[in-house]
C-alpha positions as CSV (number, residue, x, y, z in Angstrom):
1,M,-4.2,-25.1,14.3
2,S,-4.6,-26.3,10.7
3,G,-5.2,-23.9,7.9
4,I,-4.2,-22.9,4.3
5,L,-0.7,-21.9,5.6
6,S,-0.1,-24.8,7.9
7,D,3.1,-25.8,6.1
8,L,4.6,-22.3,6.6
9,K,7.1,-21.7,9.5
10,V,7.4,-18.1,10.8
11,L,9.6,-16.5,13.3
12,E,8.5,-13.1,14.7
13,L,11.2,-10.9,16.1
14,T,9.4,-7.7,16.6
15,N,8.5,-5.2,19.2
16,A,5.9,-3.1,17.3
17,P,2.2,-3.6,16.6
18,S,2.9,-3.7,12.8
19,G,5.2,-6.8,13.2
20,S,2.9,-8.5,15.7
21,F,-0.2,-8.0,13.4
22,C,1.7,-9.0,10.3
23,A,2.7,-12.3,12.0
24,K,-0.9,-12.7,13.3
25,L,-2.3,-12.5,9.8
26,L,-0.2,-15.5,8.8
27,A,-0.7,-17.4,12.1
28,D,-4.5,-17.0,11.8
29,Q,-4.3,-18.9,8.5
30,G,-2.4,-21.8,10.2
31,A,1.2,-20.8,9.8
32,D,3.4,-22.3,12.6
33,T,4.4,-18.9,14.1
34,I,6.8,-18.5,17.0
35,K,6.8,-15.2,18.7
36,V,10.2,-14.3,20.2
37,E,10.2,-11.9,23.2
38,P,12.9,-10.5,25.5
39,P,13.1,-12.5,28.7
40,G,11.5,-10.9,31.8
41,W,9.8,-7.9,30.1
42,G,8.3,-9.4,26.9
43,D,6.7,-7.5,24.1
44,A,6.0,-3.9,24.8
45,A,2.3,-4.5,24.1
46,R,2.0,-6.6,27.2
47,H,2.3,-3.4,29.2
48,E,-0.3,-1.4,27.2
49,P,-3.7,-0.6,28.6
50,P,-6.6,-1.3,28.7
51,F,-6.2,-4.5,30.7
52,I,-8.8,-7.2,31.1
53,N,-9.1,-6.8,34.9
54,G,-8.2,-3.1,34.9
55,E,-4.8,-3.7,36.5
56,P,-1.4,-4.1,34.7
57,D,-0.9,-7.8,33.8
58,F,1.6,-9.4,31.4
59,D,-1.2,-11.6,30.1
60,G,-4.1,-9.2,30.4
61,S,-3.4,-6.5,27.8
62,T,-6.3,-6.3,25.4
63,T,-3.9,-5.1,22.6
64,F,-1.5,-8.0,23.2
65,L,-4.3,-10.6,23.3
66,A,-5.8,-9.3,20.1
67,F,-2.6,-9.0,18.1
68,N,-1.1,-12.4,19.0
69,T,-3.6,-15.1,18.5
70,N,-2.5,-18.5,17.1
71,K,1.2,-18.1,17.9
72,R,3.5,-20.0,20.1
73,G,5.6,-17.8,22.4
74,I,9.2,-18.1,23.6
75,T,11.6,-15.8,25.4
76,L,15.1,-15.3,23.9
77,D,17.7,-12.5,24.3
78,V,19.2,-12.3,20.8
79,E,21.5,-9.5,21.9
80,Q,23.6,-12.2,23.8
81,P,25.8,-14.4,21.6
82,S,24.2,-17.6,22.9
83,G,20.7,-16.2,22.2
84,R,21.8,-15.1,18.7
85,D,23.1,-18.7,18.0
86,L,19.8,-20.2,19.1
87,F,17.8,-17.9,16.9
88,L,20.0,-18.8,13.9
89,R,19.3,-22.5,14.6
90,L,15.6,-21.8,14.6
91,A,16.0,-19.7,11.4
92,E,17.6,-22.7,9.6
93,S,14.2,-24.4,9.3
94,A,12.0,-21.3,9.0
95,D,10.3,-19.9,5.9
96,V,9.8,-16.4,7.1
97,V,11.4,-14.0,9.7
98,I,9.5,-10.8,10.5
99,E,11.4,-8.1,12.3
100,S,11.1,-4.5,13.3
101,Y,14.6,-3.5,14.5
102,P,16.0,-0.1,13.3
103,P,17.9,-0.5,9.9
104,G,21.3,-2.1,10.4
105,R,20.6,-3.3,14.0
106,L,20.1,-6.9,13.0
107,K,23.4,-6.9,11.2
108,E,25.2,-5.5,14.2
109,L,23.8,-8.4,16.2
110,G,25.1,-10.9,13.7
111,L,21.6,-11.6,12.3
112,G,21.6,-9.6,9.1
113,Y,20.0,-10.8,5.9
114,E,23.3,-12.1,4.6
115,T,23.9,-14.2,7.7
116,L,20.3,-15.5,7.6
117,Q,20.7,-16.3,3.9
118,A,23.9,-18.2,4.6
119,A,22.1,-20.3,7.2
120,N,18.9,-20.7,5.0
121,S,19.0,-19.6,1.4
122,S,15.2,-19.9,1.0
123,L,14.5,-17.7,4.0
124,I,12.3,-14.6,3.5
125,L,13.1,-11.7,5.8
126,A,10.4,-9.1,6.2
127,S,11.7,-5.9,7.8
128,I,9.0,-3.3,9.0
129,T,10.3,0.1,9.9
130,Y,8.9,3.7,9.9
131,F,10.9,5.0,6.9
132,G,12.4,1.9,5.3
133,Q,15.9,0.4,5.1
134,T,17.4,3.1,2.9
135,G,17.1,6.8,2.3
136,P,18.2,9.8,4.4
137,N,15.4,9.3,6.9
138,S,15.8,5.6,7.4
139,H,17.3,5.9,10.9
140,Y,14.7,8.3,12.2
141,Q,12.5,7.1,15.0
142,G,8.7,7.2,14.6
143,N,5.3,6.0,15.7
144,D,1.9,5.7,14.1
145,L,1.1,9.4,14.3
146,V,4.5,10.3,12.8
147,A,3.7,8.0,9.9
148,Q,0.3,9.6,9.4
149,A,1.9,13.0,9.4
150,V,4.9,12.5,7.1
151,G,2.8,10.3,4.8
152,G,0.5,13.3,4.1
153,F,-2.5,11.6,5.8
154,L,-3.1,14.4,8.3
155,H,-2.9,17.1,5.7
156,A,-6.1,16.2,3.9
157,V,-7.9,13.3,5.5
158,T,-8.7,13.9,9.1
159,G,-10.0,17.0,10.9
160,S,-11.8,20.1,9.8
161,A,-10.6,22.7,7.2
162,D,-10.5,25.6,9.8
163,R,-8.7,23.6,12.5
164,P,-5.2,22.0,12.9
165,P,-4.6,18.4,11.6
166,M,-6.1,15.6,13.7
167,G,-4.5,12.1,13.9
168,T,-6.6,9.0,13.8
169,A,-6.4,6.5,16.6
170,L,-6.2,2.7,16.7
171,Q,-2.8,2.4,15.1
172,Q,-4.1,2.7,11.5
173,M,-0.7,2.9,9.8
174,E,0.8,0.1,11.9
175,I,-2.0,-2.1,10.7
176,T,-1.7,-0.9,7.1
177,A,2.0,-1.7,7.1
178,A,1.3,-5.1,8.6
179,R,-1.2,-5.9,5.8
180,N,1.3,-4.7,3.2
181,G,3.9,-7.0,4.8
182,A,1.6,-10.0,4.7
183,I,0.9,-9.4,1.0
184,A,4.6,-9.0,0.3
185,I,5.4,-12.2,2.1
186,M,2.9,-14.2,0.1
187,A,4.3,-12.7,-3.1
188,A,7.8,-13.6,-2.0
189,L,6.7,-17.2,-1.3
190,F,5.4,-17.4,-4.9
191,Y,8.7,-16.1,-6.1
192,R,10.6,-18.6,-4.0
193,D,8.6,-21.4,-5.6
194,Q,9.8,-20.3,-9.0
195,A,13.3,-19.1,-8.3
196,G,14.2,-21.3,-5.3
197,K,15.5,-18.5,-3.1
198,G,14.3,-16.1,-0.5
199,Q,14.1,-12.3,-0.5
200,H,14.5,-9.3,1.9
201,I,11.3,-7.4,2.0
202,D,11.6,-3.7,3.0
203,I,8.3,-2.4,4.4
204,S,8.0,1.4,5.2
205,M,5.2,2.6,7.4
206,Q,5.4,6.1,5.8
207,E,5.0,4.5,2.4
208,A,2.1,2.5,3.7
209,A,0.4,5.8,4.6
210,V,1.2,7.3,1.2
211,S,-0.2,4.3,-0.7
212,T,-3.5,4.0,1.2
213,P,-5.9,6.9,0.5
214,S,-6.5,7.1,-3.2
215,G,-8.1,10.6,-2.8
216,L,-5.0,12.1,-1.1
217,I,-1.6,11.6,-2.9
218,H,-2.8,10.6,-6.3
219,P,-4.8,13.7,-7.1
220,Y,-1.6,15.8,-6.4
221,S,0.8,13.4,-8.2
222,F,-1.6,13.2,-11.2
223,T,-2.8,16.8,-11.4
224,G,-0.7,19.0,-9.0
225,R,-3.9,19.9,-7.1
226,S,-3.7,19.4,-3.4
227,P,-6.8,18.2,-1.5
228,H,-7.6,19.8,1.9
229,R,-9.1,18.8,5.2
230,G,-12.8,19.2,5.9
231,G,-14.4,17.2,3.1
232,S,-17.4,16.5,5.3
233,D,-17.6,20.0,6.8
234,G,-21.1,21.3,6.0
235,N,-21.8,18.3,3.7
236,V,-25.1,17.2,5.1
237,M,-25.9,14.7,2.4
238,D,-22.4,13.1,2.0
239,G,-20.2,12.9,5.0
240,M,-21.7,14.7,8.0
241,H,-22.7,12.6,11.0
242,L,-26.3,13.3,11.9
243,P,-28.0,12.2,15.1
244,T,-30.8,9.6,15.3
245,L,-32.8,8.4,18.3
246,D,-30.0,6.0,19.4
247,G,-26.9,7.0,17.6
248,E,-25.6,8.7,14.4
249,V,-25.8,8.1,10.7
250,T,-24.1,9.4,7.6
251,L,-26.3,10.0,4.6
252,T,-25.1,9.6,1.0
253,T,-26.4,10.5,-2.4
254,A,-25.5,7.0,-3.7
255,G,-28.3,4.8,-4.9
256,T,-30.5,7.8,-5.8
257,G,-30.2,7.5,-9.6
258,G,-28.9,11.0,-9.9
259,R,-32.0,12.5,-8.1
260,P,-30.7,12.7,-4.6
261,M,-32.9,15.4,-3.2
262,Q,-36.1,14.1,-4.8
263,V,-35.4,10.6,-3.4
264,W,-34.5,11.8,0.1
265,A,-37.4,14.3,0.2
266,E,-39.7,11.4,-0.5
267,F,-38.1,9.0,2.0
268,L,-37.9,11.6,4.8
269,E,-41.3,13.1,3.9
270,E,-39.7,16.6,3.8
271,P,-40.8,18.6,0.7
272,G,-38.5,21.4,1.7
273,L,-35.6,19.4,0.3
274,L,-36.9,20.0,-3.2
275,D,-36.1,23.8,-2.9
276,S,-33.8,24.8,-5.8
277,K,-31.2,26.1,-3.3
278,F,-30.3,22.4,-2.6
279,S,-30.3,21.1,-6.2
280,T,-26.6,20.9,-6.7
281,R,-23.7,19.8,-4.4
282,R,-22.3,23.3,-4.4
283,D,-25.8,24.7,-3.5
284,R,-26.1,22.2,-0.6
285,L,-22.7,23.2,0.8
286,E,-23.5,26.9,0.5
287,N,-26.8,26.4,2.3
288,W,-25.9,23.6,4.6
289,E,-27.3,25.1,7.8
290,E,-30.8,25.4,6.2
291,L,-30.4,21.9,4.8
292,Y,-29.4,20.5,8.2
293,A,-32.4,22.2,9.8
294,L,-34.7,20.2,7.5
295,V,-32.9,16.8,7.6
296,A,-31.9,16.5,11.3
297,P,-35.4,16.6,12.8
298,R,-36.6,13.9,10.4
299,L,-33.7,11.6,11.2
300,A,-34.1,12.1,14.9
301,Q,-37.4,10.2,14.6
302,W,-35.6,7.0,13.6
303,N,-33.5,4.5,15.5
304,N,-30.4,3.3,13.7
305,L,-31.3,-0.3,12.7
306,D,-34.8,0.6,11.5
307,L,-33.3,3.4,9.4
308,M,-30.7,1.2,7.9
309,R,-33.3,-1.5,7.1
310,E,-35.7,0.8,5.4
311,T,-33.2,2.8,3.4
312,M,-31.2,-0.3,2.2
313,T,-34.4,-2.0,1.0
314,R,-35.0,1.0,-1.2
315,G,-31.4,0.9,-2.6
316,L,-30.2,3.9,-0.6
317,V,-26.8,3.9,1.0
318,V,-26.3,5.1,4.6
319,G,-23.4,4.9,7.0
320,L,-24.7,3.5,10.3
321,V,-22.5,4.6,13.2
322,Q,-22.7,1.5,15.5
323,S,-21.3,1.3,19.0
324,P,-18.9,-1.6,19.9
325,K,-21.8,-3.2,21.7
326,Q,-24.0,-3.1,18.6
327,V,-21.2,-4.5,16.5
328,V,-20.5,-7.4,18.9
329,E,-24.2,-8.2,19.2
330,S,-24.9,-7.8,15.5
331,P,-27.3,-10.6,14.3
332,H,-25.7,-10.3,10.8
333,L,-22.2,-11.1,12.1
334,A,-23.6,-13.8,14.4
335,E,-25.2,-15.6,11.5
336,R,-21.9,-15.5,9.6
337,G,-20.0,-16.9,12.5
338,Y,-17.7,-13.9,12.5
339,F,-16.7,-13.8,16.2
340,V,-15.0,-16.8,17.8
341,E,-14.4,-17.6,21.5
342,M,-11.1,-18.6,22.9
343,D,-10.2,-19.6,26.5
344,H,-7.0,-18.0,27.8
345,P,-5.7,-19.5,31.0
346,V,-5.3,-16.1,32.6
347,A,-7.6,-13.7,30.8
348,G,-10.4,-16.1,30.6
349,N,-12.9,-16.9,27.8
350,L,-13.0,-14.0,25.4
351,K,-14.7,-13.2,22.1
352,Y,-12.3,-12.5,19.3
353,A,-12.9,-10.7,16.0
354,G,-12.4,-12.9,12.9
355,T,-10.1,-12.4,9.9
356,G,-12.7,-10.5,7.8
357,F,-13.3,-13.3,5.3
358,L,-14.6,-16.9,5.1
359,L,-13.0,-19.8,3.3
360,D,-15.6,-22.2,1.8
361,G,-18.0,-20.6,4.3
362,V,-15.8,-21.3,7.3
363,N,-14.2,-18.6,9.6
364,P,-10.4,-19.4,9.6
365,M,-10.2,-18.3,13.2
366,E,-12.4,-21.3,14.4
367,A,-10.5,-23.7,16.6
368,G,-7.8,-21.1,17.1
369,R,-5.8,-20.5,20.2
370,P,-5.3,-17.3,22.3
371,A,-2.1,-15.3,22.6
372,P,0.8,-17.1,24.4
373,R,1.8,-16.3,28.0
374,L,5.4,-15.0,28.3
375,G,7.7,-17.9,27.5
376,E,4.8,-20.4,27.4
377,H,6.4,-22.5,24.8
378,N,10.1,-22.4,25.7
379,V,10.3,-26.1,26.6
380,E,8.3,-27.2,23.6
381,V,10.3,-25.2,21.1
382,F,13.8,-25.4,22.5
383,S,13.5,-29.1,23.4
384,Q,11.6,-30.4,20.5
385,K,12.9,-28.2,17.7
386,L,16.5,-27.8,18.9
387,G,17.0,-30.8,21.1
388,L,18.1,-28.9,24.3
389,S,18.0,-30.8,27.5
390,G,16.4,-29.7,30.8
391,D,19.8,-28.8,32.2
392,E,20.6,-26.7,29.3
393,L,17.3,-24.8,29.6
394,C,18.0,-24.2,33.3
395,R,21.4,-22.7,32.5
396,L,19.9,-20.5,29.8
397,R,17.3,-19.2,32.3
398,V,19.9,-18.5,34.9
399,A,21.9,-16.5,32.3
400,R,18.7,-14.7,31.3
401,I,19.2,-15.8,27.7
402,I,15.7,-17.3,27.7
């Protein structure tokens, strides 16, 4: 696959969604990315449901398929001396190594930053962990929910004010840390062009959580005032999900020119919204049940797409809650060529989400390739890049090094 990063060589030595997604972000832009997995078992994501055919399958995990497009895949046990030596040989010609081992573990294996630098002074090492490489919590274990919790995200962002904190699904902090990692790698590449040497990038998932929501940590660090959960509780006009004929929608007061109730009263043909008890935000929160009783029946007469079209043409802003089916079948996304199809030899022909941007009007995911099967590119990589013979590969397989 060609792309804007086609000259970049990446080694991925991770066993976490953050590392896989970080490497995918580079691979999707053309970087020659080799995913290194443990022999026999592979990446943990291969064993995560849901599976394409409903049954556990090394090549059928939807998570693995989504997080590993445009990579080549090899198996290699870096915890064995021979495996470590082979990895070092691969690192000699790499630009970037992405890893997610606990702090200090790579050094114990003989693959620490100093060793990698000695083999390749221009190499960039990106380490993604839950708490970073240093600090009193650096060796603590974690997961996405832990990162949300210790990063303050659960305190004020998700859930209702009168209920316990509620975590978000879909590995939000793993993905945020991955994006931070990709940005840091690109910055380190610019630095390398100027200074001629690589860097060790230290990416903390907790810090990814802290840095993300501008309405959470910054209000406290700036003013000492702590936000609380439940910002949409009772907020009929700015945050509450309201039912329509075929889904839900979130209204906003944006686009109303400072006259929210007058504009929405006209659009919904509901004069009751002009009552003075709804004139300010505080009034609307105090009388939210009466406001809901006026707004909800009007919205229930609309289907989602018609409501979106009519409100948007008037400059109003609504949050349409679309189902996955509606998103995948969206005429707007279809016209922009957002989804691409790839044919996986086991999982079949699947529709993949794009990168989220176009380059000169082209989706960078076009002409991409699906996630690799376990060890799919062993011969290609070890023979062509390192010059190993067929007999040597056989011996490595018997010793379970590859």
